[in-house]
N, C-alpha and C positions, 0 to 999 in steps of 0.2 A: 168325128171331129178332129180335124188335123190342123186347125189354126185357133190360136186364143189371141183376141185384139184387147189391149189394155188402153181405155179411155179415162180421162178426169183432167182436172184443172192442172195449172202449173204446179209443181212440188207435191203431187197428190203420191208420188212413189211408183211411178209405172215402170221406170227403168229398174230401180231395186228390185221390184216384186217381180217384174218380167223375167230378169236374170236369174232369180232364185226359183221361179216356176218352170223356167225351161231347163234347169238343171236337174230338177225334181223329175220331169217328164222324160228326160234325155233328148229333148228337142234343141233346136237353135233359137236363140233369142236374136231378134233384130229391133233396130230402133229407128223409126221413120226419120227423126231429126237428123241422126248419125249419118243414115244412107245419103240425104240430101247434102251434107257438108262434104262427104265424100265426093259425090258427084260433081257438085259446084266449086269443088275446092276453095270453099269460103265458109266462115263460120256464119250461124244464123243472123247475128247482129249484122255482119258484113252483107249479107243477102238482103236483108230488110232497107240497109243504108243505100246500097248501090242499085237494087232492082225494086225494091218496094215491097210492102205486105202482098198486095195483089198477086203479084209475080210467084212469091212465096207460096200463098195458098194453092195456087194452081200446080205448082211443083210436088208439093206435098201429096196432093190428090192422085198425081201421076205415080208417084213412088209408092203410094199405098195399093193402087191397082196392081202394079207389078209385083210387090211383096205378098200379096194375097193370093197369088197363084203358087206360092211355094207350100210345101207340106211339112207337117210337124215343126211348127213355128211359132213362137210367142212373139206379137209384135207389139211394141210400145209405140203410141202415136203421140204426137205434140198436142198440146192443150187445145189448140184451135181446130185440129183436124178431127178430133173425136166430137166437136161440135158441130160439125159441118154433117147437114142433113143427107146428103149425097154419099158421104163418106160411111156414115152410120148404116146406110141401106147395103153399100157394099160390104161391109164387115158382117153385117148380120146375116148376109145371104152366103158368105164365105166361111164363117166359122163362129165361135162363141165370143160374144163381146162382154167384157167386164168393166164395170165403172167403180173407178176407186174414188170413193166421194170424200173429199176432203173439206173440212170446216174452214171458213175463212181465216180464223185465228191461227189455225195450223199452218195454213199456207203461208201467213206472213211470218210465222216463227222460221219455218223451213226455209223460203225464199230469200227471205231478208231484202238486199239490195243487190242481188245477184247481177252484175254488168252484162251477163250473157243471156239475158231475158229481155228483150226490147220492150215488152209491154209493162215492165215494172216501172217505167217511166211515167204511167199514169198515176191519178190520184188514188188514195186508198177506196173513196166512194165509187170512182170508175171502176177500180178493179173488183169491188163487191159487186157492182153491177153486172160487170162481164161474167163472173162466177155464175150469178142467178141466171142469166140469159143463157149461158153454155149448159148449164145443168138441165135445161128443158130438152137437150137433145141428148146429153149424157144419160138421162133417166129412161131412154129407150133401150138401153142394153139389155142384154139378157139377165145379168146379175149385178147387183149393186152391193159393194162391199165398203164398210167404214174404213177409209185410210188411215185413221189415227192409230190403227193395231200395229203390232210388231209385223215385219215382214214374213216371218214365218207363219204367224197365225192366218194373214191374208192367204198365203199359198195353200196353206191346208183348208181354209174356206172354199177356194176355188176348186181344189182336188176333190173335196167332200161333194161339191155341186155337181162336177164332172161325173163322178162315180154315180150319182143318183141319176144321171140323165144317160150315161153311155157306159158301156163295160168296158172298164179300162184295168190293166193290170196294176196291184198293189205297187206303190213306189218304196224304195229302200227308206 
């Protein structure tokens, strides 16, 4: 197991957990959204505005395919990418997929009105429906972890799962 993919809704903690998990494992942390922004030399809201969401969705799948060939990496996906059935198939084939399952109320508290999240322009009802819809694909992950826990507790849960499946050295 040389790759761990983190999926989940916006503000579920994929980046925070990913960085901490990579540190514990001595691996590299990669964030699909950050890689896209570097490649496009634009922020995600700018990509949505100038090129549209369909363009962004195609791009994130291409970036995922590229990153999934690297080894000893923890990869944080965007909320939409983790709910793409094609992306889920790629991730499950290439490594361990962990779903950080965030409750809707927790999502609202964490995200607030973040201007860097284009989908937050939707109504609360639309966002709740989006979470429900995306969860259908997130639930295909190998491991589901409650995202309201502290980052260290989530990391330990993932490491325990890994140790139960694959012999990995103890982490400091």
